[in-house]
N, C-alpha and C positions, 0 to 999 in steps of 0.2 A: 360192741354196741351195734345193733342192726342198723343198716343204712336207711335213712329216711328218703322216700321216693315221692316226687310230685305225682299227683293224679294225672293220667294221660289226658291231653286236651282233645285227642281224636281217638277213634277206634283202632286205627292202624298203628302197629309198632314199627318205629323207624329202625333201620339197621345202623350199626356204627359207621360203616362206610358211607351210607347215604346221609347221615347226620354230618359227618365230616365234610362231605362235598357241599352240603347246603351252607355250612359255616364258611367254607373256603370261598364260595361264590359271593356271599354277602360281604365278607371282609375284603375281598379283592375289589369289589365295587365301592368300598368305603362306606357301606350301609350298616352303621352300628346297630340301629334298631332291629334290622332284619337278622343280623348276626346274633344279637342277644336272644331274639325269639327262637332262632334255630337251636341255640344251646339250651334254653329252658325247655324246649320241646324234647330235646334229646334226654335231658334229665328226667322228664316225665315218662318217656318211653323206656329208657334204658337204665336209669339210676344216676345219681350224682357222680359217683366215682367214674363210671364209664364216660359220662359227659366231660369230666375233667381230663382224664388220661387218654381216652380213645377217640375223643372228638377234638377238644381244644389242643391236646398234646399232639395229635396226629397232624392237625393243621399247622401247628408251629414247626414241626419237623419238615413239613412240605415247604414252608417259607424258606428254610435254609437251602434245600435242594433246588428250588425254583430260582433263588438268587444266584447260586453257583452256576446254573445253566443259562444265566443271563435272560431269563424269561420275566423277571420282575426287577424293578429298580431298588436301590437302597431306600428311597423314600417310601415305596410301596411296602418293603420289608418292615420298616418302622411303623407304618400305619396299620398293617395287619397285626403286628405284635401288640400295638396299643389297643386295638379292638379286642383281641384275645384277652388281654389283661382286664379290660372292663367287663368282658363276658364272665370272667372268673368272679369278679365282684358281684355281678348280677346273680350268679349261682349262689354265692355265699350268703347274700341277704335274703334269698328266696326260701331257704330251708329253715325250719323251726330250730330254735336254739335248744341244745341239750347240754347240761353241765358235763365237764370232762370226767371220765371215769378211770383214766389211765395216767401215766406219768407226764412229766413236763419235758418238752423238747424245744431247743432253740434251733431255728433254721436260718441260715445266712449264706450269702455268696462271699467268697474270699475277696480280699481287697483287690481292686482292679478288674473284677468280673462284673460286667454290665448285663449279662444275659440272666435276668432275674426270674423269668417265667417258669423254668423248670423247678426252681426252689419254691416258688409260690404254689405251684401245683402240688408239690410234696406237702407243704404246710397245710393246704386245704384237705388233702387226703388224710393226713394224720389227725386233723380236727374231726373229720368224719368218723375216723376209727376210735374216737374218744380220748385223744391226747389233749393236754393243754399245750398250746403252741405259741411260742414267741417268734414271729416272722420278722426278721430284721432287714430283708430286702437285698438290693444289689450293693456291691462294693463296700463291704463293712471293714473299716480299718481294724486291724488286729487288737490294738490296745483298747478300743471301745468295746469290741466283742468280749475281751477278757473281763473288763469291768462289769459288763452285763452278766456274765457267768457267775462272778463273785456275788453279785447283788441278788440274783434270782435262783441260783443253785439248781439248774436243770439236771435231769437224769442223763441226757445225752445232747450233744451238739451235732447237727447235720450240716455239713459244708458242701456247697455246690460250686463246681467250676466247669465251664464248657471249653475254654481255650487253653491249650497246653502251655502257653507261655506264662500262665499263672501258677504253674507247678511249684517253682521255688517259694513263692509267697504262700501257697497252700501248705507246703511242708512246714514252713515257719509257724503258720497259724495252727496247724494240727499239734505241733510240739508245744506251743503255748497253752492250748486248751488242755492237753493232757497234763502239763505241769500244774495247771489249776485244779486237777483232779476230776475232770469231766471227760468221759469216753467220747470218741469221735467216730461218727459214721460219715463217709464221703460218697459222692456220686457225681456223675457228669462225664462228658467225653474227654475232658482233660486228663483223667486218671488212666486212660489207655484201655486197650482191649482186655476184658476180664479183670479190670481194676489192678493191673500189674504195678502201677506206680503207687496206688494206695497201699499195697502190701509192702512195697519197698520202703515207704515212709513210715510204716508202723501204724496205720490206721487200725482202730478197734473193729471196724466193719466197713464193708463196701457193698453198695447195692447198684444193680444195673439200671434200675428205674424206680420211680416213686412207689409203684405197687409192691415191688420186692422189698423196698425199704420199710414200708408200713408193715408188711407181713413179718419181717424180721423183728421189728420192735414190738409187735403184738405177741409174738411167740416167746420171746425171751428178753430179759433185761441185759443190756451190755455190761460186762464187768468193768469196775473202775480201773483206770490205767495203772499198770504195775509201777514199781519203783526199782530202778530209775526209769523214767519215761524215755521214749524214743529220742535220742539226741539228734539235733539238727545237723551235726557234723559227722554223722555216721555214714558218710559217703566218701570212702577213702580216695577215690579218683579226683576229688576236688582239691587235693593237696597241690596239684600242678598249677592252680590259679587260672587255668584257661577260661573257665566260666566267669570268674570275677573280672578278668581283664577284658574279655569280649563285651560283657555287659557294661562295664565302665566306659568303654571306648566306642559304643554303638554309634553315637552321632558322627564321630570322626570316620568310622568305617563306612557309613552310608555316604558321607560327602566324598570320600576318596574313590569309592567304587562308582558313584554317579559320574564324577568328572572323567574317570578313565573309560566308562561305558560310552560317554558322549564321543570320545575319540574312536572307540571301536565301532560304534553304530552312528554314523554321521547324521542319519535322519533325526536323531534325538535333538540336534541343535535347532531344529525347526519346531520343536514342541511348544505348545502354548502353555500358559501358567498352570492350567488344570492338569495337563498331561505330565508336566514336570512334578507336580504335587503327587499325582497318583504313582508315578515311577519311584519317587523318593519313599512313599509309604510302602510300596511293594518291597523295596530294598530293606527298609527297616524291619518288616515282617520276617524276611529271610534271615537277617542277622539275629533277630530275637529268637526265632525257632532254632537256629544253630546254637545259641547260648543255652537254651533250654535242653537241647539234646546233650550238650556238654554237662549240664547239671545232673541229668539222670544217666549219662554215659550210654546213650542208646542211639545207634546210627539210624535205626528204622524210623524213629520219630522225625528226624530231619528229612529222610528220604520220602516218607509218606506225605509230609507237608509239601515238598516240591512236586510230587506227582499230582496232588490235589491242585496246587497252584497252576501247573501246566494245563490241567483240564479247564480251570477257570479262564485262563488266558485264551485257550482255543475257543471257548464259548463266546469270547469277546472279539474274535477274529484277530487275535494277536498270536503270531507263531510261537509255540512253546520253545523253539530253539533259542530264543533270546535268553533263556536261563543258562545256556552253556557259557557264553561270555561272562555273565554275571558271576557264575561259580569260579571261572578261571581268575577273575579279578579279585574276588574275595579270598581265594586260595593264596594269591600273591601277597595280599595284605597280611595274611595269617601264616606266613611261611615258617615261622618259628613255633607254631602250635601243632604238635604232632597229632593230638586227638581231633582237632578241627580239620586238619589235613585228611585224616582218615575218613571222617564223616562226609566231607565235600567230595572226596574221591568215590565213596560208595554211592553218593547221590547222583553222580554223573551217569 
């Protein structure tokens, strides 16, 4: 289906970068009206798909990098994301309706995944390309997703996840969808560079971004899952139970490491309530990423997360060397876990 394009409001054609800058400035100011105007103008000048993926998508990627560099706050991050989401709605209602001419696709985020905008952008692009789309949004519990698949019978389910700690849930969800006879396409940063975890979990397809996903679905229909489908227990390293035990004992590990860290770093005893909360959250993230690395048996996943965490700490004027004592204490708590020991040693 040819893309419907708004008529340009001006004689000048805006560039993708210029349109993204205009949206960023408006969203950073909290000016929803100006942000929406910028997006509608981009659609008029460049087309709907470009406005979605190369303007709104580019700004959303910038949100993450600006937060990590400590140049915007969490509140600003949420406000800009909300404005971007409403800009997508404005684009959606501004284009003339055309009946679907291709198959039916269910688009959803895996349970626990709150970053819904990438999935929504995919849903909008697929609709532009002529698909009938059921967009289920953020954090869709797997049983409800399977019920929806049985009721609607889509040709494919597209699952999105941005955070690697959702990988075990993503694997379970993929397996359940395939058992229901629906092929699964996955995308998002959680699935690793080149989609390596998507392949390990037996996804029917992986796409690097929404444009590639749409291109793949336009070019060919995904085959139905084979029989038997990818078993969730087809990860032999999980027999050692390290993933299960670390996951089950995460609260206890966080408390134990926090108390020991207070003794190792006396300045922590003077922390206010907010600082204590942030430190506990950071420790929880470290344990969760270690558990996920144990699930996929990939030292690099844990190492790269700690490198990113170190950069974030430095951006907030917190010496990254505080990670050393944390890893020492976590290693002591997990002294009987050889794979965890290996991953912590590699991360040092």
